[in-house]
C-alpha positions as CSV (number, residue, x, y, z in Angstrom):
1,M,50.4,-38.4,8.8
2,S,50.7,-42.0,10.4
3,A,49.5,-45.3,9.3
4,T,46.7,-44.9,12.0
5,T,45.2,-42.0,10.0
6,H,41.5,-42.5,9.7
7,I,40.4,-42.6,6.2
8,A,36.8,-43.4,5.5
9,E,35.1,-44.0,2.1
10,I,32.3,-41.6,1.1
11,A,30.2,-40.5,-1.9
12,V,31.9,-38.1,-4.4
13,P,31.2,-34.8,-3.1
14,A,29.4,-32.4,-5.1
15,A,31.8,-29.8,-4.7
16,S,34.0,-31.9,-6.7
17,R,34.6,-31.0,-10.5
18,L,34.4,-35.0,-10.8
19,H,30.9,-35.0,-9.5
20,A,29.7,-34.1,-13.1
21,R,31.5,-36.9,-14.4
22,L,29.6,-39.6,-12.6
23,P,26.8,-40.4,-14.8
24,G,28.1,-43.4,-17.3
25,A,31.2,-44.1,-14.8
26,H,32.2,-47.7,-14.8
27,F,33.8,-47.1,-11.8
28,H,34.1,-44.5,-9.1
29,D,35.6,-44.0,-5.5
30,C,35.9,-41.5,-2.7
31,Y,38.0,-41.5,0.5
32,R,38.1,-38.7,3.0
33,M,40.5,-37.8,5.4
34,A,41.2,-35.1,8.0
35,L,43.4,-32.4,6.3
36,P,47.1,-32.8,7.1
37,D,47.9,-29.2,7.1
38,G,47.1,-26.0,5.2
39,R,49.4,-26.4,2.5
40,P,48.2,-26.2,-1.3
41,V,46.3,-29.2,-2.1
42,L,48.7,-30.2,-5.1
43,A,51.5,-30.0,-2.4
44,L,49.8,-32.5,-0.5
45,F,49.6,-34.9,-3.6
46,L,53.0,-34.3,-4.6
47,D,54.4,-35.4,-0.9
48,A,52.2,-38.3,-0.9
49,V,53.3,-39.7,-4.6
50,A,57.0,-38.9,-3.9
51,R,56.6,-41.5,-1.1
52,T,54.7,-44.0,-2.7
53,P,54.9,-47.2,-0.8
54,P,57.2,-49.4,-2.7
55,W,54.7,-52.3,-3.4
56,V,52.5,-49.8,-5.3
57,N,55.5,-49.0,-7.5
58,R,56.0,-52.6,-8.1
59,L,52.5,-53.2,-8.9
60,M,53.0,-50.3,-11.4
61,A,55.8,-51.8,-13.0
62,L,54.0,-55.3,-13.2
63,R,51.1,-53.3,-14.7
64,N,53.6,-51.7,-17.4
65,A,54.9,-55.0,-18.4
66,V,51.7,-56.8,-18.8
67,V,49.8,-54.2,-20.7
68,A,52.7,-53.5,-23.3
69,P,51.8,-56.2,-25.6
70,L,48.4,-55.0,-25.5
71,G,49.4,-51.7,-27.1
72,L,48.5,-49.5,-23.8
73,K,50.6,-46.8,-22.6
74,N,53.6,-47.3,-20.1
75,L,52.6,-45.1,-17.5
76,G,55.8,-45.0,-15.3
77,G,55.4,-45.1,-11.6
78,L,53.2,-42.7,-9.9
79,N,56.3,-41.1,-7.9
80,N,57.9,-40.3,-11.2
81,V,57.8,-36.5,-9.9
82,D,60.4,-33.7,-10.0
83,P,61.5,-32.9,-6.5
84,A,63.0,-29.8,-7.6
85,K,59.9,-28.4,-9.2
86,P,58.0,-26.1,-7.0
87,V,54.4,-26.7,-6.8
88,D,53.4,-22.9,-8.0
89,A,55.4,-24.3,-11.2
90,Y,52.7,-26.8,-12.2
91,R,50.4,-25.8,-14.7
92,P,47.2,-27.6,-16.4
93,G,48.8,-30.1,-19.1
94,D,52.1,-30.9,-17.0
95,R,52.8,-34.4,-16.4
96,V,52.6,-35.3,-12.8
97,G,53.8,-38.8,-12.2
98,I,51.2,-41.2,-14.1
99,F,48.9,-38.2,-14.5
100,T,48.4,-35.1,-16.5
101,L,47.4,-32.0,-14.4
102,L,44.0,-31.1,-15.9
103,H,42.9,-28.2,-13.2
104,V,44.8,-26.8,-10.2
105,S,43.3,-24.3,-7.8
106,D,43.5,-23.8,-4.1
107,D,40.6,-26.0,-3.1
108,E,41.1,-28.7,-6.0
109,V,43.3,-30.5,-8.0
110,V,42.3,-32.8,-11.0
111,L,44.5,-35.2,-12.8
112,G,43.7,-37.6,-15.4
113,D,45.1,-40.0,-17.9
114,A,43.0,-41.2,-21.3
115,D,44.1,-44.2,-23.4
116,R,41.9,-46.4,-25.9
117,H,40.8,-48.2,-23.2
118,L,39.7,-46.0,-20.5
119,D,39.7,-42.5,-19.0
120,V,40.4,-41.9,-15.4
121,Q,40.2,-38.8,-13.6
122,V,41.4,-38.2,-10.0
123,S,40.7,-35.2,-7.7
124,L,42.0,-33.9,-4.4
125,C,39.2,-31.6,-3.1
126,R,39.6,-29.8,-0.1
127,L,36.4,-29.9,2.0
128,D,35.1,-28.2,5.3
129,D,35.9,-31.2,7.2
130,G,38.8,-32.6,5.3
131,L,40.3,-33.7,1.9
132,A,38.5,-35.9,-0.4
133,V,40.4,-38.2,-2.9
134,S,37.8,-39.0,-5.6
135,T,38.3,-41.3,-8.7
136,V,36.0,-41.6,-11.7
137,V,36.9,-44.3,-14.5
138,H,34.8,-44.3,-17.9
139,V,35.9,-47.5,-19.9
140,H,36.1,-47.6,-23.5
141,R,35.4,-51.2,-25.2
142,L,35.7,-54.7,-23.8
143,L,39.5,-54.1,-23.1
144,G,38.6,-51.4,-20.4
145,H,36.2,-53.7,-18.7
146,L,39.0,-56.5,-18.8
147,Y,41.5,-54.1,-17.4
148,M,39.4,-52.9,-14.3
149,L,38.7,-56.2,-13.2
150,P,42.0,-56.7,-11.5
151,V,42.4,-52.9,-11.1
152,A,39.5,-51.7,-9.2
153,P,40.0,-54.0,-5.9
154,L,44.0,-53.0,-6.1
155,H,42.9,-49.0,-6.3
156,R,40.5,-49.5,-3.3
157,R,43.9,-50.6,-1.5
158,I,46.2,-48.0,-3.1
159,V,44.7,-45.0,-2.6
160,P,44.2,-45.2,1.0
161,A,48.0,-46.4,1.3
162,V,48.8,-43.3,-0.6
163,M,46.9,-41.1,1.3
164,R,48.4,-42.3,4.6
165,R,51.6,-40.8,3.2
166,M,50.1,-36.9,3.0
167,G,51.7,-34.9,5.2
């Protein structure tokens, strides 16, 4: 996909498993784009994160350094995936970049991470008219709310930038 790929913000689709996680969420968003091709949704995600923009990786490194004194997990980089691992070898419970694979099917992949300050889940869901990438975050305690103050606006820039790398 090119940098001119049209990406639009939409509501989390009812077809996504994340739709049921919306009640009580502190943060959620969803972006839709035309499907780059007919590959499995997980293959699209792996392709995109393997080519994560360098500025996103620098932000992840900064995030990891800042939160370390607070006792939060070092998530590594979004692009920490094994390029030699075939798409069909991934199973729920496997680590995929900064996330754990929670669900995989032909039409949807759900990834997530949980820490003491928040739970985040990301879905890539095939729609009739494209691909929806949704994020739902449930925060725990004040630390989660404080964490999301800088993360939420950055997230709204990171997701479309990574989506442009699909294809």
